[in-house]
C-alpha positions in Angstrom: -96.6 59.3 -92.9 -99.1 56.4 -93.3 -99.4 56.3 -89.2 -102.2 53.9 -89.0 -99.4 50.9 -91.2 -97.9 51.5 -87.7 -100.6 50.0 -85.6 -100.5 46.7 -85.0 -103.3 44.3 -84.9 -103.6 41.8 -82.3 -106.1 38.7 -82.3 -107.4 37.4 -79.6 -105.6 40.2 -76.7 -106.1 40.4 -73.5 -108.7 37.7 -74.6 -110.1 36.2 -77.7 -112.6 38.0 -79.8 -110.6 41.4 -78.9 -108.5 42.8 -82.5 -105.7 44.6 -79.7 -104.5 47.8 -81.7 -100.7 47.8 -80.7 -99.4 51.7 -81.1 -95.3 50.2 -80.0 -94.3 50.9 -83.5 -95.9 53.6 -83.9 -94.2 54.8 -81.0 -90.6 53.7 -82.0 -90.4 55.7 -85.0 -89.1 59.2 -83.6 -90.9 61.0 -86.7 -94.5 59.1 -86.1 -94.1 59.7 -82.6 -93.8 63.2 -83.0 -96.6 63.7 -86.2 -98.6 62.0 -83.4 -98.5 64.3 -80.7 -99.1 67.2 -83.3 -101.8 65.5 -84.4 -103.7 65.2 -81.5 -102.8 68.6 -80.0 -103.9 70.4 -83.2 -107.6 70.7 -83.3 -107.4 71.9 -79.8 -104.7 75.1 -80.2 -106.6 78.2 -79.0 -108.6 76.4 -77.5 -107.2 77.7 -73.5 -107.1 73.8 -72.4 -104.8 75.0 -69.2 -105.0 70.6 -67.8 -105.0 67.6 -70.2 -105.8 64.5 -68.3 -103.8 61.7 -69.8 -105.5 57.9 -69.1 -103.5 55.0 -67.3 -102.0 53.6 -69.1 -101.4 54.1 -72.8 -102.9 57.8 -72.4 -100.0 58.5 -70.3 -97.7 58.1 -73.3 -99.2 61.1 -75.9 -101.0 62.9 -73.0 -97.9 64.9 -71.5 -96.2 65.7 -74.8 -99.8 67.0 -76.0 -99.7 68.9 -72.5 -95.9 70.6 -73.3 -97.0 71.3 -77.2 -100.6 73.4 -75.6 -98.8 75.0 -72.3 -101.1 73.5 -70.2 -99.8 70.7 -66.9 -100.5 67.1 -67.1 -103.0 65.7 -64.5 -103.2 61.4 -64.7 -106.1 59.4 -64.5 -105.2 56.1 -63.0 -106.1 52.6 -61.6 -107.3 52.2 -58.2 -105.0 52.8 -55.6 -101.8 54.2 -57.6 -102.6 58.1 -56.3 -101.3 58.5 -52.9 -103.8 61.3 -51.7 -107.4 61.5 -51.5 -109.0 61.0 -54.7 -112.1 60.6 -56.7 -113.1 57.2 -58.3 -115.6 57.0 -61.3 -116.0 53.3 -62.6 -116.6 52.1 -66.2 -117.1 49.2 -68.4 -114.7 48.2 -71.1 -115.9 45.7 -73.7 -114.0 43.0 -72.2 -114.8 43.9 -68.0 -115.2 46.5 -65.8 -112.5 48.8 -64.4 -112.3 52.2 -62.9 -110.3 54.7 -62.9 -109.1 57.9 -60.3 -107.8 61.4 -59.6 -106.5 63.5 -57.4 -109.2 64.9 -55.8 -107.4 68.2 -56.2 -106.3 67.8 -59.8 -108.6 70.2 -61.7 -110.2 73.5 -60.3 -113.8 74.2 -61.1 -114.2 76.1 -64.6 -110.7 74.6 -65.4 -110.8 73.8 -69.2 -108.9 70.2 -69.7 -108.5 68.1 -72.6 -108.8 64.6 -72.1 -106.2 62.0 -74.0 -106.8 58.0 -74.8 -104.9 56.3 -77.1 -107.9 54.3 -78.3 -111.7 55.0 -78.1 -113.7 51.6 -78.5 -117.2 52.1 -77.0 -116.0 55.4 -74.7 -116.6 54.2 -70.9 -113.3 54.9 -70.7 -113.3 58.2 -72.0 -117.1 58.9 -70.8 -115.9 58.0 -66.6 -113.0 60.2 -67.7 -115.1 62.9 -68.4 -117.7 62.3 -65.6 -114.2 62.4 -62.9 -113.3 65.6 -64.3 -116.8 66.9 -64.3 -117.5 65.6 -60.5 -114.4 68.3 -59.6 -116.0 70.8 -61.6 -113.5 71.0 -64.6 -114.4 72.1 -68.5 -114.1 69.4 -70.7 -113.3 70.9 -73.3 -113.0 67.5 -75.6 -111.1 64.1 -76.1 -108.3 63.7 -78.2 -107.3 60.1 -79.1 -104.5 58.0 -81.6 -107.1 55.7 -83.1 -111.1 56.2 -83.8 -112.4 52.0 -83.6 -115.7 53.7 -85.2 -117.7 50.9 -85.7 -118.0 51.0 -81.9 -120.0 54.1 -81.3 -117.9 55.3 -78.3 -118.0 58.6 -79.9 -121.8 58.6 -79.0 -121.4 58.1 -75.7 -119.8 61.9 -75.1 -121.6 64.8 -75.1 -117.6 66.8 -76.0 -116.1 67.3 -79.3 -113.6 64.3 -80.2 -110.4 64.4 -82.1 -109.2 61.2 -84.1 -105.8 60.7 -85.5 -106.1 57.6 -87.1 -110.5 56.5 -88.1 -110.6 52.5 -88.3 
């Protein structure tokens, strides 16, 4: 199945000059969604992953399903102020601004093998922040899985862990 054909590009969203990758057509197709989840999980099978950290918001779509495929748990990395208990926060830059991610301070155990999942790898800021959060909690990041990698933006070079992408654009 050609998953890339189910990604819609929206110009000038969320601001002028950005070409937003809309994954909702892919999500609407059950076969495509199943194939995307399996493709995200495949590189990490047999790697001892015990937790999958999904990045808000679109990483939440894939991370729980990938966690189930790997017989692992799911940990949400959320925007500030969304988690009810003590959190650890990491700020980061985006190609169109700044933001921050938080996880519960007890979400990951020291030495735990964690896979990070997001929908798009652009400049790498979001995934680098998530790697930093996992590291601050003592977890070992096994790698990062993304549905779409925007190769021209070089985000992979900001990450010191293996990266697997389903679609390269």
